[in-house]
C-alpha positions in Angstrom: 37.7 -26.6 -0.3 35.9 -26.1 3.0 36.0 -22.3 2.4 34.6 -22.8 -1.2 31.6 -24.9 0.2 31.0 -22.4 2.9 31.0 -19.6 0.4 28.7 -21.4 -2.0 26.3 -22.3 0.8 26.3 -18.7 2.0 25.6 -17.5 -1.6 22.7 -19.9 -1.9 21.2 -18.8 1.4 21.5 -15.1 0.4 20.0 -15.8 -3.1 17.1 -17.7 -1.6 16.6 -15.0 1.0 16.4 -12.3 -1.5 13.8 -14.0 -3.7 10.3 -12.7 -3.4 8.0 -15.0 -1.5 5.9 -17.3 -3.6 2.4 -15.9 -4.2 0.6 -19.0 -3.3 -2.8 -19.9 -4.8 -4.4 -17.4 -7.2 -6.6 -14.8 -5.6 -10.4 -14.9 -5.6 -11.5 -11.8 -7.4 -15.0 -10.3 -6.8 -16.2 -7.4 -8.9 -19.2 -5.5 -7.4 -21.2 -2.9 -9.2 -24.5 -1.1 -8.8 -27.2 -1.6 -11.4 -27.3 0.8 -14.3 -29.3 4.0 -14.4 -33.0 3.2 -13.6 -36.2 4.8 -14.7 -36.9 7.7 -12.3 -40.7 7.6 -12.7 -42.2 7.9 -9.2 -44.2 5.0 -7.8 -42.6 2.3 -10.0 -41.7 -0.5 -7.6 -39.3 -2.3 -9.9 -38.1 0.1 -12.5 -36.4 -0.8 -15.8 -33.1 0.6 -17.0 -33.0 3.8 -18.9 -31.1 4.0 -22.2 -28.1 5.2 -20.2 -28.4 2.2 -17.9 -28.6 -0.1 -20.9 -25.4 1.5 -22.3 -23.7 1.0 -18.9 -24.7 -2.6 -18.9 -23.0 -3.0 -22.3 -19.9 -1.2 -20.9 -19.9 -3.6 -17.9 -19.9 -6.6 -20.3 -17.1 -5.1 -22.4 -15.0 -4.4 -19.2 -15.5 -7.8 -17.5 -16.1 -10.5 -20.1 -12.3 -10.8 -20.6 -11.8 -11.3 -16.9 -13.5 -14.8 -17.3 -15.9 -14.8 -14.4 -17.2 -18.2 -13.4 -20.3 -16.9 -11.6 -22.6 -13.9 -11.9 -24.9 -12.8 -9.1 -27.8 -10.4 -9.1 -30.5 -9.4 -6.8 -34.1 -10.2 -7.8 -34.9 -6.9 -9.5 -35.4 -6.1 -13.2 -32.7 -3.4 -13.1 -30.0 -5.6 -11.7 -30.9 -8.5 -14.0 -30.8 -6.1 -17.0 -27.4 -4.7 -15.9 -26.0 -8.2 -15.8 -27.7 -9.5 -19.0 -25.1 -8.4 -21.6 -22.3 -10.0 -19.5 -24.3 -13.2 -19.0 -24.7 -13.4 -22.8 -21.0 -12.7 -23.4 -19.9 -15.3 -20.9 -22.7 -17.9 -21.4 -23.3 -17.9 -17.7 -26.7 -18.0 -16.0 -26.9 -15.3 -13.3 -27.7 -16.6 -9.8 -30.0 -14.6 -7.5 -28.7 -13.7 -4.0 -30.3 -11.9 -1.1 -28.7 -8.5 -0.4 -30.1 -8.6 3.1 -27.8 -11.5 4.0 -24.4 -9.9 3.2 -22.4 -11.9 5.7 -23.9 -15.3 4.6 -23.3 -14.3 0.9 -19.7 -13.3 1.6 -19.1 -16.7 3.3 -20.6 -18.4 0.2 -18.3 -16.5 -2.1 -15.2 -17.4 0.0 -16.2 -21.1 0.2 -17.6 -21.8 -3.3 -15.3 -19.7 -5.6 -11.7 -19.9 -4.3 -9.2 -18.7 -6.9 -11.9 -17.7 -9.4 -13.5 -14.4 -10.6 -17.1 -13.6 -9.7 -19.3 -10.6 -10.6 -22.0 -9.2 -8.2 -24.6 -6.6 -9.1 -26.4 -4.9 -6.3 -27.8 -1.5 -5.2 -26.6 1.7 -3.7 -27.6 0.6 -0.2 -26.4 -3.0 -0.4 -22.9 -2.8 -1.9 -21.1 -1.1 1.0 -22.4 -3.7 3.6 -21.3 -6.5 1.2 -17.8 -4.9 0.9 -17.6 -4.8 4.7 -18.7 -8.5 4.9 -15.9 -9.3 2.4 -13.4 -7.6 4.8 -12.7 -4.3 3.0 -13.6 -0.7 3.9 -15.0 1.4 1.1 -13.6 4.9 0.6 -17.0 6.5 0.8 -19.8 6.4 3.4 -22.6 6.1 0.8 -23.2 5.6 -2.9 -25.4 8.6 -3.9 -28.5 8.1 -6.0 -26.9 9.6 -9.1 -23.7 7.4 -8.8 -23.8 4.4 -11.1 -20.3 4.1 -12.3 -18.3 2.6 -9.4 -16.5 -0.7 -10.1 -15.3 -2.3 -6.9 -12.7 -5.1 -7.2 -12.1 -7.2 -4.1 -9.1 -9.5 -4.0 -9.1 -12.3 -1.5 -6.0 -14.4 -0.7 -5.9 -16.9 2.1 -3.8 -15.7 5.0 -3.8 -12.1 3.8 -6.0 -9.1 4.3 -8.6 -8.5 1.6 -7.7 -5.7 -0.8 -10.0 -3.3 -2.5 -9.5 -1.3 -5.7 -12.1 1.2 -6.8 -12.4 2.4 -10.3 -15.1 3.6 -12.7 -16.6 2.3 -15.8 -19.0 3.4 -18.6 -20.0 6.9 -19.1 -19.4 9.4 -16.3 -22.4 10.3 -14.3 -23.9 13.6 -15.3 -23.0 16.5 -13.1 -25.8 17.6 -10.9 -26.2 21.2 -9.9 -24.0 21.9 -6.9 -22.1 18.7 -7.3 -18.3 18.8 -7.6 -16.5 17.7 -10.7 -14.5 14.5 -10.5 
């Protein structure tokens, strides 16, 4: 009998030890994208989206509406607001304006106010990488080039674990520029 109990206890310990650790609370997911293609007319301080940029905004809505974001963030420019407009319409959310110059403060706000939720942030080629760094991830590129509009950054935040980054692309591929490599 003693041997049976000991064997059963050992079996239970081994079974529990071989089970994967519980995941804990759901992750906070933050999607970051650059605004869609903008009007290249020189001297325009706050350009609108081109037809390609409008198509990219629609692609963003198609890609992320099913992810059920609880908040949408945009900088205070026409091109970022227009990029987020179709997703805002699809999710019935009102976009909130953030300051891209305050990446650290904004990252803290996202950590504190949106635990275990999904958030979408639209920024600029020169503001997304600092925001990724403030969220605790390292981007696989040193810069987002002027002609690159199709990156979709997904940051996963879990308490007690390092932040994780997944980079993908969405919408139409950026047109090849003379001398640029194919991807």
